[in-house]
N, C-alpha and C positions, 0 to 999 in steps of 0.2 A: 848850442842848444840842441838837445835830442828830443825829437818828437816821435811818439809811438802811437800805435793804435790800441785803444783800450777796449776790452770786450764790453759790449752793451746789449741790452735787450731790445729786440725789435718785434714787430708784428704781434704785439700783445703777449709775448712770452714773458716768463718770469726771469729771475736772475740767471746769469750764465753759470752752468755747472763747472766747477773747477777752473774758472776763468776761460772757459771755452765757449765761443759764440760762432762757430762755423769755421771756415778756413782762415784762421788768423795767424799772424807771425809767431805767436807763442805756442802754436800747436806743434807737437812732434810726431805722435803716432795716432792721432785721432782719438775717438772715444768709442765706448761700447755701443753697438747699434741700438740696443733697447733704451739706453739713456738718451741717445741722440733722438730717437723717435718720440720719446716722451717730451723732450725739450723743444724739438722742432716739429710742430704739427704740419700736416699736409696743407692746411689753409690758415689764413690769418684769423686767429681766434677772437679778434676784436669785433668781428661781424658775426652775429648770431643767426642770420637768415641765409647762410650759404648752402648751396646744394651739396649733398654728400659726395665725396670723391668716388669715382667709378673705377679708378685704377690707382695702385699705390706701389708699383714696382716690387711687389712681394715684401714690402716693409723695409727695403734696403735704402740706404742713403747714397744714392747714385744720382748725380746731377743730370738733368736733361738739357740738351741743347735746343736748337730750334726744331721745328717740324714743318713738313710739307705734305699736302695731299698728292698722291701719285695720280697723274693725269695722262691719258692716252691709252689706246688699245694695245700698245706694245707691252703694257704691264700685265696683260691677261687678267687672271682672276684677282690680281692685286690692285687693279685700277680702282681708285677711290679710297684706298686705305691711307691712313695717316702714318707717314714715316717719321719716327722720332729718334733723334740722336741721343745716345746714352753715354755718359762720361764717368762711369764707375771706375775709380782708380785703385780700389782694393786695399784699404788700410783700415785700422781700427776695428777689425773683425768683419768688415763688409767685403764680400767677394768682388773681384774685378768684374766689370761688366761693360766693357767698351764695345758698343754694338749699335746697330740700327734696328729698332723694332718697328713692325708694321701692324698697326692697330685697325681692326675692323670695327667701326663704330655703328651702333644701332641706328635704325632709320630716324628715330626721334632725337638722336644726338645726345641722349642722356646715359648711355652705357656703352660697354664694349662687348662685342660678340666673341672675339678671340684675338690673340696676339701671336704673330709669327716673327721670328728673327730673320732678318735679311741675310742670306748666305753670301758673304763678301769674300771670305778667305783671308782676311786680315783684320786686325784690331787696332783702332785708334781712338782718340777722344774726339768724337764727332760733334763739333761745335755748331756748324751752320749747314742747314739743308735748304735747298731751293730748287724748284722745278725750272728747267730751261725751256726755251721756245721749241726745242727739238724733242720734247717729252722725255728728256734724260733728267736724272736727279743729280744735282751738283752738290758736292759735300766738301766743306772746309774743315780741316783738322788743326789741332794745336800746333803742329810743326809748320803750318803755313801752306801746306799743300792743298790743292783743290782736285778732287776726284770727280770724274764723270761716270755715273753709275747708270747702266741701261739694263733692260730686261728683254728677253725674247718671249713672245706670246706662247702660252701653254696651249697646245692643240688637243 
């Protein structure tokens, strides 16, 4: 008996366009980013009282991994920013975007002041981010490696 995964609608979305419902086994090259954006809203459309999104990754369909707030004065001006792992693999018209973004969130928590890309010198699919007791950022990637990321204070 052969069991397959059938595309299905979730989160209040309509029917799957061209039998595409995300990263499914029947996907070969992805889909046009505009079609994906229309089909896959930023939030679950079944709930009408949601807050509006304050960040949308420029409309790109690039998955986000986990996030962690940078803690410790060793992070200098970046202390308190939210580090977010991005897993953009670059297909179907969406550019690659494997990186860690640092978001400066407004004091009320409802918006973003600015976004800075963490200068790492390498690109991976950043799956898991967590702060360690040593104020370093520990980052897990698809290949199973764990990186320890530190920062020198800016003087």
